[in-house]
N, C-alpha and C positions, 0 to 999 in steps of 0.2 A: 067544655071539651067532652066529646064522647069517646069512650074507651071500651074495647072488648073484641071478641072474635066476630069475624064476618066472612061470608063466602069469598074465596079468592077472586071470583069474577066481579065482585062488588067493591073490591079494595082499591081500585085505581084512584090516585089522588090523595090517599090516606097516608099516615105516617106509620111505618113498620115499628111495632112496639118491642119485638124481640128479634135478635139476629137469627136468621134461618139459613140452612145450607142448601145450595142449589148446585147444578152441574158445573157452573163456572167458578164456584167458590162459596163465599158467604155474602148474603145480603145483610148489611149492618143495620142494627136497630137505629131508628131515627131517620132512615132513608124515606124519601117521599116516593111512593110506588107509582111508576109509570107503566106504560104498555109493555115495555121490555121486561121489567121486573115481574109483572103479573104473568107473563108468558113463562118466565123461568120458574116461578113458583108452581104454576100449573104442570109444567114438564117434570118437576121434581115430585109430583104426586100430592101436593097440598090441596085439600078441599076447602079449608078455611085458614085464616091467619088473624092474629091479634093486632089490631091497629088503633091508632088514635086519630080522631077527626076534630079539627078546630071548629068551634061554634062562631057565629058572627060576633065580632067584638073581641075574640081571643087574639093573643099575640103568640107567635111561634116562640119556642124557648130561647132561641138565639137573639131574636129581636127584643124579647123581654129582658134578658140578661144585659144586653147592651144599653138599653134605656136606663135601667137602674144603675149600672156601673157609671154611666156618664153623669148621672145626677149625684152619685156618691162622691165623685172626684171633681165636681164642678168647682172651678177656681183654684184647684190644687196645683201648686208649683212642683215641678219635678215628678209628676205622676203620669204614666201612660197606660193605655188599655190594650190588652191582647185582643186578637180577633176572636169573636164568639165561636164556640165549638161545643156541641152537645149541651147547650144551655148554660155554658160557663164563660165568664169573662174575668180575667185576672187583672188586678191593678198593680202595676209594677213601678218601682222607683227608677228614675233615670239619673238620680243624684244621691249622694250620701246624705243622711239626715236622720231625723227622729219623727216617727209617725205619731200624730196627735188625732184623737177621735172624739166625736160627740157620741158617747156610749148610749145615752138615752135615745138619740135619734136612730141609731142602728138597731137598738132593741125594738123601737116602734116599727121600723121597717120589717123586721123579722116577725112581728106580731100580726102583720096584715093578712098573711095567708101562709100555711105551712109549705106550700110549693115555692115560695119566694124566700131565698136565704142569702144572707150576707155574713161572711166569716172574715175576721180581721186578725192581724197580729195584736199583741197586748198593747195597751196605751203606753206611749213613750218608748216603743221599741226602736232601737237603733238599727238602721237599715243601710245596706250598701247598694250601689248602682246595680240594677238587675234583680234586686230582691223583691219578693212578693209582699205587698202590704195588705192586700185583701183579695177575696174572690167572691164573685156573685154567681150563684148557681140556681137555676130554675129547675126544680126537680121533675115536674111534669113536662110533657112534650109541648104543652101550651098552657097559657093562663089568661084569665080575663084581663084585657087591656086596662080596665078601670082599676083593678087591683094593683097592677104594675104602676100606674100613674100615682096611686095613693102612696105606695111604698117609695117611689121616687121623690114625691113631694116631701115626705117626712125625713128622708135621708139626704136631701140635697146639701152638698157641701160638708157632710159629716166627717170626711177624711181629709187630712192635710198632711203635708210633709214639710216640717221645719228644716231648712237647710242651714249649713254653717254660716255664721256671720263674721267669723274670725278666720284668718288664714295662717297665722303663725303662733307658735308658743315657745317660750324659753323653759328649759329644764335646769333647775339648780340642785346639785347634789352636795350634800354635806359629807365631810370625811372625818373619820375617827379611827383610832388604832383598832385593828381587828375588824373594822367595818366591812360592808359589802362592796365598797368602791363603786365602780361604774355599773355594776350588775343591775339590770332592770332598764337600762337606757333603751335597748332594742324594743322591749315590751311597750314602753311609753311612746316611742316613735311609731310603732305599729298602731297604737290606739289613735294617734293623731292622723296617721295616713288613712285609717278607716273612715275618718271624717273629712278627708280631702285637705287636711291641714299639713303643714310641714314643721319640723322641729328646727327652729331658726338658730338655736345655740344651746350648748350644754356647758354649764358653768360648774366648777368644783371649788368649794370653799371649806374651811375648817368648820366643824360642828360647834359653832359658837355664835352668840347673838349678834355681835358687832359685824363680823365679816358677812354673815348671812343677810343682815339688814342692808349692807351696802350692795350686795348682789341683787337683792330684790329691787332696790331702787334703780339699779343700773340695767336691769334686764330689758331687752329690746322687743321681746315677743309680745303679741297682743294678749296672750294669756300667760300667766306665770305659774309654773308647776314646781313644787318643792318635794324632793325625795330625800329624807334625812337618814343618816347613818344609824341613828338611834330613834326608836319609836316615840312619837309625840304622846305624852301621857296626861297632859293637863293644859288648860288654856294659858298657863304661865310658863309652859315649857319653851324650849329653844326656838322652834320655828314660829309659833304664834307671837312670842315676845319680839322676835326679829321683825315680823310683819308690822307690829305696833311701832317699833323704833324707826322703821323706814317711812312711817307716816300712813300706814295702811290701817285697815279695820277688819277685825275678825267678825264674821257673820254667824258661823256655826262650827263648833268642834264636836265631833262624834256623830255617827249616823247609825240607824237601825238596820243596817245591811251587813251581812257577814258572808264573805270577807269584805272589809271596808270600814269596820267600826271606828278606826282611829283617823279617818279623813277629817280635814278641816277645810272650810271655805271662807275666803275673805276677799278683800279688794284693796287695791292701791290706786287712788284716782279712779279712772274709768276702767281699769284693767282688773279682770278677775284673777284671784290667786287661789290655787288649790293645793293643799298640803296632802300629799299621797302617803298612805300607810306603806310600810315595808312590804306587805303582801301584794302590792300593786306591781312588784317586780316580776310577778308571775303573769303570763299572758291570759290566764283563764278569766272568765266573766267575773267582774268585780264591781263593788259599789262605786269605785272611781269612774268606771265606764258610764254609769248612769248620770253622775254629776257632770263629768266632762262633756258628754253629749248634749245635755240640756244647756249647759253654759255656752258651749260652742255655737249652738243653734239659736241662741237668744231667747230661750224659753225661761219662764220664771223658775228660779232655783235658789231659794233662800232657806231660812231656818224652817219655815212651815212646810215647804215642799220636801225637804230632806226628812223631816219628822214623819211625813206620810209615806215614806218608802218601806216601812217595816213589813207590811203585808206583801208577801212575795219576795221579801228581802233575804230569805235564807237561801244562799246560793251554794254552788258546788264546793266541796272540800278541796283544799289546795295542798299539794305535797310538801310545801315549805312550812306549813303550820307546825310550830313546835309543840303545841298541846292540843291534840284533836278534841273535837266536841264530845265524841263518844268515849266514855270511860272504859276501864278494863273489864267491867261487867256487862258492857253493851247497853 
C-alpha cells in the first residue's frame, strides 16, 4: 500500500487518509475519492491531500477484516459477525455461553503483521446474547492479501462459544436458627437466567446431614445447587457429608478464587452438584459464576481446572464480607 500526500488532481480513486472539511460538511477518512469529492476538495482550496492507494494483491481494510473474522469463527456455534466498518468486524454471541479460545493461534495471527489485529475477551468469559466475544481490526487502509490469508490460516476456528447443555437446576437451602433464610435465592436465579437456565425448584431443609441428603437425592433439576445456612468449613462438614450419604461424590472442596473460596463441586450420578459459599448470596462476580458457567456448558471443570483458576481469581470485594482483606493499617 502506498501512503502519503498527492496533488488533489491526482487523488481520484484513492482512499482519503484524514477527514477534511469542505463546503458541504466533512469528507470522512476512509472514503474513496471520486470526481465529486475531488471537486469539493479543489473548491475548498486544497492543493494536495493525504491518501492511501492499494497495491496489486492488497485487500481493502473491510475485506481483510471480514476474511479474518470468518476464519476465526469458522464452525463456532452461536457466533455472528457484524458488517465490516472502518476495517473492523465484531464477533457477537447470539446465545448465552462461555467463550473458549486457542490463545496460541490468536497470538500467531497477531504476529503476522502489526496491521492485522485480533482482540478477544478473556478465556472462559461468560457471555450473554448480544455480547462481543472478539473484534478484528485492520489498522491500515489496506494490507497484503497474502498476509491476511496467513493470519486467517493460523487463526481458523480459534474462537468457540460453549453453550449450556443443561436447562434446569434445583436450589437447596439449609435452615438454622438465626440463619439467612431464603436470602440469595434471587441472585442464584439470576445466575441461572444469564445462562438461559431456569430454577426448577427451591427446597428448604434443616441444616443437618440426613434431611439434606434426602433433598439432594430427591432434587429434580439437572444441576443441584446447595446454599447452606452455615459455611462449609471441611470436607466432612454438613453439605459434603450429606452429598456422600445421598450416594454422591465430592470432586473438590475449596477454590483459589475470592470471593468463592468455600465452594465445593461434586456429583450424584450424572448430575453435577455445586455447594455455594454464603458469599454467593451477593450478585457480584463470584467464583461460583466461573464454576457454574463451565459446568452448565459442559466444559471440563474438575479438581485440576478449579486449581488453575487462581491467576486472575482475586475478584471484587463484596459488602457482605465480615472480615475485609485489607487490615486497619491498609
